[in-house]
Every structure is written in structure tokens, then in C-alpha cells.
Wavefront OBJ file of the C-alpha trace (Angstrom):
o trace
v 25.385 -45.165 -28.012
v 22.953 -46.783 -25.361
v 24.523 -50.159 -25.804
v 27.513 -48.493 -24.745
v 25.973 -46.603 -22.057
v 24.307 -49.178 -20.177
v 27.295 -51.538 -19.200
v 28.637 -52.883 -15.965
v 30.624 -50.297 -14.275
v 33.569 -50.545 -11.795
v 35.928 -48.633 -9.577
v 37.959 -50.795 -7.155
v 35.315 -52.254 -4.788
v 32.668 -50.211 -6.278
v 30.725 -51.651 -8.925
v 27.323 -51.242 -11.049
v 25.712 -53.954 -12.363
v 22.641 -53.900 -14.550
v 19.638 -54.720 -12.374
v 18.129 -58.039 -12.651
v 15.308 -60.436 -10.986
v 18.405 -61.931 -9.184
v 18.759 -58.638 -7.294
v 15.326 -58.559 -5.995
v 15.874 -59.768 -2.298
v 18.993 -58.064 -1.465
v 17.632 -54.545 -3.188
v 14.553 -54.934 -0.841
v 16.505 -55.773 2.122
v 18.431 -52.726 1.461
v 15.700 -50.513 0.685
v 13.790 -51.436 3.819
v 16.486 -50.341 5.899
v 15.163 -46.445 5.539
v 11.464 -46.384 5.646
v 11.452 -42.876 6.639
v 13.091 -41.877 2.984
v 10.438 -42.783 0.637
v 8.154 -39.855 1.112
v 10.561 -37.800 -0.808
v 10.905 -40.263 -3.849
v 8.657 -40.277 -6.660
v 7.784 -44.265 -6.070
v 8.389 -46.240 -2.974
v 10.694 -49.160 -2.631
v 9.490 -49.696 1.154
v 8.458 -53.159 1.996
v 4.917 -52.486 1.079
v 5.399 -51.182 -2.153
v 8.889 -52.729 -3.257
v 7.892 -55.728 -5.482
v 5.457 -53.372 -7.688
v 8.252 -50.628 -7.874
v 10.909 -53.119 -8.595
v 8.817 -54.592 -11.601
v 8.014 -51.300 -12.895
v 11.674 -50.212 -12.733
v 12.482 -53.483 -14.850
v 9.685 -53.015 -17.000
v 10.159 -49.592 -18.101
v 12.072 -49.508 -21.634
v 13.252 -45.835 -20.757
v 15.166 -46.620 -17.476
v 18.238 -48.738 -17.401
v 18.744 -49.572 -13.726
v 22.069 -50.750 -11.371
v 22.348 -52.374 -8.561
v 25.199 -50.605 -6.762
v 27.578 -52.961 -4.971
v 30.465 -52.272 -2.253
v 32.540 -55.248 -2.384
v 30.444 -58.160 -2.650
v 27.338 -56.410 -0.583
v 24.509 -54.658 -2.660
v 23.872 -51.478 -1.070
v 21.481 -49.582 -3.237
v 20.810 -48.835 -6.937
v 21.031 -46.092 -9.279
v 19.903 -45.502 -13.080
v 20.023 -43.808 -16.415
v 16.719 -42.132 -17.206
v 15.538 -40.123 -20.423
v 18.505 -41.078 -22.372
v 17.962 -39.026 -25.751
v 20.591 -40.267 -28.129
v 20.008 -37.639 -30.621
v 20.101 -34.688 -28.056
v 23.258 -36.550 -26.456
v 21.720 -36.369 -23.002
v 20.717 -38.587 -20.131
v 19.633 -38.157 -16.713
v 21.046 -40.055 -13.328
v 18.133 -40.768 -11.243
v 16.193 -43.261 -8.931
v 19.242 -43.525 -6.628
v 19.061 -44.801 -3.353
v 22.029 -45.999 -1.171
v 21.905 -47.862 2.212
v 21.723 -45.475 5.486
v 25.155 -47.365 6.500
v 27.038 -46.456 3.141
v 26.126 -42.823 3.059
v 28.468 -40.088 4.191
v 31.288 -42.859 3.265
v 32.377 -41.085 -0.348
v 30.629 -44.158 -2.257
v 27.742 -41.754 -3.636
v 30.468 -39.482 -5.089
v 32.716 -42.176 -6.314
v 29.660 -43.778 -8.140
v 28.541 -40.643 -9.635
v 31.793 -39.766 -10.674
v 32.119 -43.179 -12.110
v 28.728 -42.783 -14.024
v 29.518 -39.241 -15.297
v 33.103 -40.257 -16.434
v 31.681 -42.890 -18.588
v 28.629 -41.149 -19.846
v 31.096 -38.501 -21.071
v 33.560 -40.861 -22.530
v 30.588 -42.779 -24.690
v 29.545 -39.245 -26.117
v 26.842 -37.749 -23.711
v 27.163 -34.018 -23.675
v 24.673 -32.996 -20.887
v 23.958 -34.981 -17.972
v 20.413 -34.010 -15.941
v 19.745 -34.501 -12.433
v 15.927 -33.968 -11.448
v 15.789 -33.725 -7.692
v 12.548 -33.234 -5.349
v 12.930 -29.904 -3.835
v 12.283 -31.100 -0.645
v 15.671 -33.071 -0.575
v 18.504 -31.077 0.292
v 21.061 -33.963 0.820
v 20.547 -34.801 -3.097
v 20.823 -31.227 -4.062
v 23.994 -30.750 -1.882
v 25.842 -33.676 -3.528
v 24.896 -32.822 -7.446
v 26.214 -29.381 -6.277
v 29.254 -30.968 -5.084
v 29.941 -32.541 -8.054
v 29.666 -29.320 -9.916
v 26.145 -29.664 -11.568
v 24.350 -26.350 -12.069
v 20.724 -25.537 -11.145
v 18.826 -24.511 -13.918
v 15.559 -24.010 -12.204
v 12.712 -25.407 -10.700
v 9.766 -27.438 -12.596
v 6.850 -26.431 -10.552
v 4.341 -29.032 -9.839
v 6.146 -31.308 -12.219
v 4.896 -34.404 -10.894
v 2.661 -36.271 -8.290
v 4.486 -38.901 -6.010
v 3.474 -42.140 -4.608
v 2.236 -40.172 -1.490
v 0.072 -37.798 -3.588
v 2.157 -34.985 -2.939
v 2.317 -32.294 -5.867
v 6.386 -32.325 -6.099
v 8.407 -29.289 -7.315
v 11.497 -30.546 -9.026
v 14.908 -29.036 -9.315
v 16.315 -29.314 -12.631
v 20.240 -29.487 -12.466
v 22.654 -30.269 -15.267
v 26.288 -31.005 -15.979
v 27.974 -30.383 -19.383
v 30.985 -32.481 -20.750
v 32.739 -29.096 -21.207
v 32.337 -28.111 -17.379
v 33.401 -31.764 -16.343
v 36.562 -31.582 -18.289
v 37.666 -28.475 -16.547
v 36.832 -30.100 -13.267
v 38.723 -33.197 -13.771
l 1 2 3 4 5 6 7 8 9 10 11 12 13 14 15 16 17 18 19 20 21 22 23 24 25 26 27 28 29 30 31 32 33 34 35 36 37 38 39 40 41 42 43 44 45 46 47 48 49 50 51 52 53 54 55 56 57 58 59 60 61 62 63 64 65 66 67 68 69 70 71 72 73 74 75 76 77 78 79 80 81 82 83 84 85 86 87 88 89 90 91 92 93 94 95 96 97 98 99 100 101 102 103 104 105 106 107 108 109 110 111 112 113 114 115 116 117 118 119 120 121 122 123 124 125 126 127 128 129 130 131 132 133 134 135 136 137 138 139 140 141 142 143 144 145 146 147 148 149 150 151 152 153 154 155 156 157 158 159 160 161 162 163 164 165 166 167 168 169 170 171 172 173 174 175 176 177 178 179 180
């Protein structure tokens, strides 16, 4: 299932390409455009931390990261995380979009593209784990129809040392089928 899950995806001018070394410079530039956002992320992709975080993202076997393209321009990243074939579950996370691509509908389009694809290859449950301080991301997944199941208290320590409470959201295949 994972070999069918982690493939290039496209919808018109939106495309998701498996993240590779060749994307480093363009993604670094995109991530540098919003230095104020990184404190609410688990790890920082700001210029001071970018290379170490990029290397860790590519080097972590449980992460399947994508570069997000709007036309020919790399505008961010997202990933499949915590894939569990036996449970038919996966998380969508590690998402960042350049500030000038926010509010354009791009995030909803890319999430719908990923969700449609995941359910088409046999995933039955998609999770989103969101920092409780990140109201924008919580609103975005709620708009997709995800359900907040609860809060994982003190679930992780972020790169800043902040002990993070994480909202656990889910979307089930049968719920998505009704929404579509």
C-alpha cells in the first residue's frame, strides 16, 4: 500500500512531488518567507535550522514528504506521516505553505487531493495532529470535515522547548464519501 500511497499527485496547476535533495534551495527560500510561524511547529525550517530539519525530514523512514508546486513554483511542503498499513491509517502533516499562497484555496485543494488519493489506495482513517496554538490549521481541517477527537496533553517537546498539547483530528473514509 505504501508504494501506491507515496506517489506524485496533481490537480491542474497544483502538484505534489516526492521531496528530494534537488528541492532544498527552493524550499529553503519558501520557508524563510515566514520566520514568525516556526515557533508553533515541532521543528523549525527557518534559515538557522533549515538544513538540519530538511536532512532529518528526508532521513526519517516513517515520513514521506512532498514538495508543493503551484505551477512551476515550489510553494511549500507536506507529508504522509505515521503510516500503518495493518491499521489502514496515515497522518497528513509537516505542512507549510508560503504566505502569498495562503488564503488562495491552495491548501484545501492539496488536502483534498491527498485525502482522495489516500482513501482510493485503501486508507480508512486519516489523522491530523495539530498544535493547540495553531488555530488556522485547526480551522482548515475542520472545514474539510475532520473531527477533533481530543487533546494529547504534553504530547511532545518542540524545538523551542515548549511542551506542546496536540489536538488529534481524524477523517474516516465513510465520512469523506458522504461529503464528496
